[in-house]
N, C-alpha and C positions, 0 to 999 in steps of 0.2 A: 293654599300656598303650595301644596304638593311636595315634590321631592326637591324643591329649590333650596338653595343655601339660606335664603331668607326664611323659608318655612322651618328649616332645621333650627335656626337661631330662635325663632318664635317658640318652638317646642322646648328648647333649653330654658328660656326665660320663664315660660309657663310652669315647667317642672320646679324650678327654683322657687317661684312664688308660692306654689302649692305647699311646699314643705317649710319654707321660711315664714309663712304666714300663720303658723299654728300657735305662736305665742305673741307676746306684746311687741316684739321687735320684728316688723314686717320686712325689713331690708337686709336681714342676715339670718343665718341658721345657727342655732345652738348645737351643742354636741348631741343632744337628744333628737333634735330635728334631722341632723345629718345622719344619725344612726337609723332613724325611721326611713329616710329616703333610700339609704343603701340597702336596707333589708327589704324594702318594697320593690325597688327598681332594679337592683342587682343582687338577688339572693345568693348567699354564700360568699360574697366578696370579703366581708369583714367577719372574723371569727369571734374571739372573746373580747372582753372589755379592755384588756391591755392593748390589743391590736387597734381597737377603735381609738383609744387614747393617743397612741402613736400616730395614727393616721390623721386625727383631728389636729394634733400639734403641728404636724408637717404642713397641713393646709392653712392653718391660721398664721399666715406670714407676719401680720402686724401684732400678733399676740394680744388681741383684744378679747379673746374668749368666744368669738363668733366667727363664722365663715361668711364673708361678704360675697356679693355676686362675682366680683373680680376673682376672688379666691376659688369660688365654685367653678369658674371657667377654666382655671388652671387644672382643677380636678378632672373636668370633662376632657380637656386636651390630653392629659396624662393617660386617662383611660383609653382614649382613641389610639394613642401610640402603642399601649400595651396590647390592645385587642385588634390591631391592624389586620392580622391574618384573617380574623373572622369576618371583617368587613370586605376583604378582598375576594371572598368566595362568591 
């Protein structure tokens, strides 16, 4: 799929599935799974447990204790806006 938008979307879905699939609930990420994803994919982004808790709470819009794919996409969009300058280079 190369550099196409469709290829980028496939990578995002594959990444979500990789981390969301480590426990019994394949369609969502627990706090532990989100933490693992952030530490592996974006080292240094999340510091201590308090920061992770705040970040998780902000992402979990429906307050069900997990991050769904839709909530994950909000995370990705937010990160893209935060890191826009890096992508513009």
